[in-house]
C-alpha positions in Angstrom: 1.9 11.1 -13.2 -0.3 8.1 -13.0 -0.1 5.9 -9.9 -1.4 2.5 -10.8 -3.4 0.2 -8.5 -0.2 -1.6 -7.6 1.1 1.5 -5.8 -2.3 2.5 -4.4 -3.1 -0.9 -3.1 0.3 -1.4 -1.6 0.0 1.9 0.4 -3.6 1.0 1.4 -2.6 -2.5 2.6 0.4 -1.2 4.5 -1.7 1.4 6.3 -4.3 -1.3 7.1 -1.5 -3.5 8.4 0.0 -0.7 10.5 -3.4 0.0 12.0 -4.4 -3.5 12.8 -1.0 -5.2 13.6 -0.5 -3.1 16.7 -2.0 -6.0 18.8 -1.4 -9.1 16.7 -0.3 -10.2 13.2 -2.8 -9.6 10.5 -3.8 -12.1 7.8 -3.9 -11.1 4.1 -7.5 -12.4 4.1 -8.4 -9.8 6.7 -6.8 -7.0 4.7 -8.4 -8.3 1.5 -11.9 -8.2 3.2 -11.5 -4.8 4.7 -10.0 -3.1 1.7 -11.8 -5.1 -1.0 -8.5 -6.1 -2.7 -8.1 -9.4 -4.3 -6.3 -11.9 -2.0 -4.1 -13.2 -4.9 -3.1 -9.6 -5.7 -2.2 -8.9 -2.1 -0.1 -12.0 -2.0 1.9 -10.7 -4.9 2.3 -7.2 -3.3 3.3 -8.7 0.0 5.9 -10.9 -1.6 7.6 -7.7 -2.9 7.1 -5.8 0.4 8.7 -8.8 2.3 11.6 -8.8 -0.1 12.0 -5.1 0.5 12.1 -5.7 4.2 9.0 -3.7 5.0 6.8 -6.6 6.4 7.6 -9.9 8.0 5.5 -13.0 8.2 4.5 -14.8 11.4 3.8 -18.5 11.0 1.4 -20.7 12.9 -1.9 -20.2 14.5 -2.6 -16.5 15.0 0.0 -15.8 12.3 -0.1 -13.3 9.6 2.0 -10.2 8.8 3.4 -7.4 10.9 5.5 -4.3 9.9 9.2 -5.2 9.9 10.0 -1.8 11.5 8.2 1.0 13.3 5.5 2.9 11.3 7.4 6.1 11.8 10.3 4.8 9.7 8.3 3.6 6.7 7.5 6.3 4.2 5.0 6.2 1.4 7.5 6.7 -1.4 9.4 3.7 -0.2 6.3 1.5 -0.2 5.5 2.6 -3.8 9.1 1.8 -4.8 9.0 -1.6 -3.1 6.3 -2.8 -5.4 8.2 -1.5 -8.5 6.0 1.5 -9.0 7.7 4.6 -10.5 7.0 8.1 -9.3 7.6 9.8 -12.6 5.7 12.5 -14.6 7.9 12.4 -17.7 7.0 10.4 -20.7 10.6 9.2 -21.1 10.9 7.6 -17.7 13.5 10.2 -16.7 15.9 9.1 -19.5 15.9 12.4 -21.3 15.1 10.7 -24.7 11.6 12.0 -25.0 11.9 13.7 -28.4 14.0 12.1 -31.1 16.2 10.4 -28.5 16.9 13.8 -26.8 15.3 15.7 -24.0 12.1 17.5 -25.0 11.4 21.2 -24.3 9.6 20.5 -21.0 11.8 17.6 -19.7 13.2 19.6 -16.8 9.7 20.8 -15.8 8.4 17.2 -15.5 11.6 16.0 -13.8 11.1 18.7 -11.2 7.5 17.8 -10.7 8.5 14.1 -10.2 11.1 15.2 -7.6 8.5 17.3 -5.8 6.0 14.4 -5.7 8.7 11.9 -4.6 9.8 14.4 -1.8 6.3 14.9 -0.7 5.6 11.1 -0.4 9.0 10.5 1.2 8.0 13.0 3.9 4.9 11.1 4.9 5.2 8.0 7.1 2.6 5.4 8.0 2.7 6.8 11.5 1.8 10.3 10.2 -1.2 8.8 8.5 -2.2 6.7 11.6 -2.3 9.9 13.7 -5.0 11.3 11.5 -8.4 11.1 13.2 -10.2 10.5 9.9 -7.9 7.5 9.1 -8.7 6.0 12.5 -12.4 6.5 12.0 -12.3 4.9 8.5 -10.2 1.9 9.8 -12.8 1.3 12.6 -15.7 1.5 10.2 -14.0 -0.8 7.7 -13.5 -3.3 10.5 -17.1 -3.2 11.5 -18.2 -3.5 7.9 -16.0 -6.5 7.3 -17.4 -8.2 10.4 -20.9 -7.7 9.2 -20.0 -9.1 5.8 -18.4 -12.1 7.4 -21.4 -12.7 9.6 -23.8 -12.4 6.7 -21.8 -14.8 4.6 -21.5 -17.3 7.4 -25.3 -17.3 7.6 -25.7 -17.7 3.9 -22.8 -20.0 3.3 -21.2 -17.7 0.6 -17.5 -16.9 0.8 -16.9 -13.5 2.3 -13.4 -13.0 0.9 -12.4 -11.3 -2.3 -10.9 -13.7 -4.8 
């Protein structure tokens, strides 16, 4: 199975949002800066996450995004699915036409692995990840690093945000 950057970035951005939106809505610019993800890429991902009902936008000054439901109800498999990423280890996309339009010898093996991975990711919520001490430490460090970058760029006049 190969999880592309689309799925990885969606999970990373949602975890960042879950951590930082506990007090106020979070802008995509802030997420882009902390996670070094392109702002335009995040906009595409969040359009899909919004359509899937996972995030909601808050307009106006102090606006941004928040989770649409509690972090303990949003699992990692659903985030990946929301951005049209497949959790599939078969070469046929689960269709069973991997060898001359029929199932290959190891089709059931790879289907079983896909189900195990999907089940594992379905069993982990954003809240589960937020409870991890290491995740909290990393999120705080990223916030501090982002602040330093912004301050440095303000001093030099260079844009601090990933394009």
